[in-house]
C-alpha positions as CSV (number, residue, x, y, z in Angstrom):
1,M,-62.0,122.4,161.5
2,G,-60.0,121.2,158.5
3,E,-57.2,119.6,160.7
4,G,-57.5,116.2,158.5
5,L,-57.7,118.0,155.5
6,K,-54.2,117.8,153.6
7,L,-53.5,119.4,150.4
8,P,-51.4,118.2,147.9
9,V,-47.6,120.4,148.2
10,I,-47.0,122.0,144.8
11,N,-43.2,121.4,143.8
12,G,-43.1,123.9,141.2
13,M,-43.4,123.6,137.2
14,G,-42.9,119.9,135.9
15,K,-42.3,118.4,139.1
16,T,-44.4,115.5,140.4
17,N,-44.5,113.5,143.6
18,R,-44.0,110.0,141.8
19,I,-40.8,108.2,143.1
20,D,-41.2,105.6,140.0
21,N,-39.5,106.0,136.8
22,W,-42.5,106.8,134.5
23,I,-40.7,109.0,132.0
24,S,-38.6,105.6,130.7
25,Q,-41.2,104.2,128.6
26,P,-42.5,107.3,126.9
27,L,-39.0,108.1,126.2
28,A,-38.0,105.0,124.7
29,M,-41.2,105.1,122.6
30,G,-40.3,108.8,121.5
31,L,-36.7,107.7,120.4
32,A,-37.8,104.6,118.6
33,L,-40.3,106.4,116.9
34,I,-37.7,109.1,115.6
35,A,-35.2,106.7,114.9
36,A,-38.1,105.3,112.6
37,M,-38.5,108.6,110.8
38,I,-34.9,108.7,110.3
39,Y,-34.3,105.4,108.7
40,T,-37.5,105.7,106.6
41,T,-36.2,109.0,105.0
42,W,-32.7,107.7,104.8
43,R,-34.0,104.7,103.0
44,L,-36.5,106.7,100.5
45,F,-34.0,109.3,99.6
46,F,-30.6,107.3,99.3
47,H,-31.8,104.2,98.3
48,A,-34.4,104.9,95.4
49,N,-32.7,102.7,93.0
50,S,-33.5,99.6,95.0
51,I,-37.4,100.1,95.5
52,S,-38.5,96.6,93.8
53,Y,-36.9,93.5,93.4
54,S,-37.6,90.7,90.5
55,L,-38.2,87.4,92.4
56,E,-39.5,84.2,90.2
57,G,-41.2,86.4,87.8
58,S,-42.9,88.6,90.1
59,T,-42.0,91.9,91.6
60,V,-41.8,92.5,95.3
61,T,-41.8,96.1,96.7
62,S,-41.1,97.0,100.1
63,P,-44.1,98.6,102.0
64,I,-42.2,101.8,102.6
65,F,-42.2,102.4,98.7
66,S,-45.9,101.1,97.9
67,P,-47.2,102.9,96.1
68,N,-44.4,104.2,94.3
69,I,-44.7,108.0,94.0
70,L,-41.3,108.2,92.3
71,E,-43.0,106.6,88.9
72,W,-46.2,109.0,89.5
73,N,-46.4,111.5,86.2
74,L,-48.0,114.6,87.9
């Protein structure tokens, strides 16, 4: 009775039976998001003087700075 029933082996906390490299894509995505947040923060705080550029009579604003919260009168 129950000879054909095979239960999964418990390897311990955080261990899986997978043999593929499944962690590489989530790790790459997390590192890319962290890099984007660091770049955005650096761009906002250290390059606030280059928020907009005037090109041929119109003002072009980067999407990072739109809306320009530095000019709000709160």
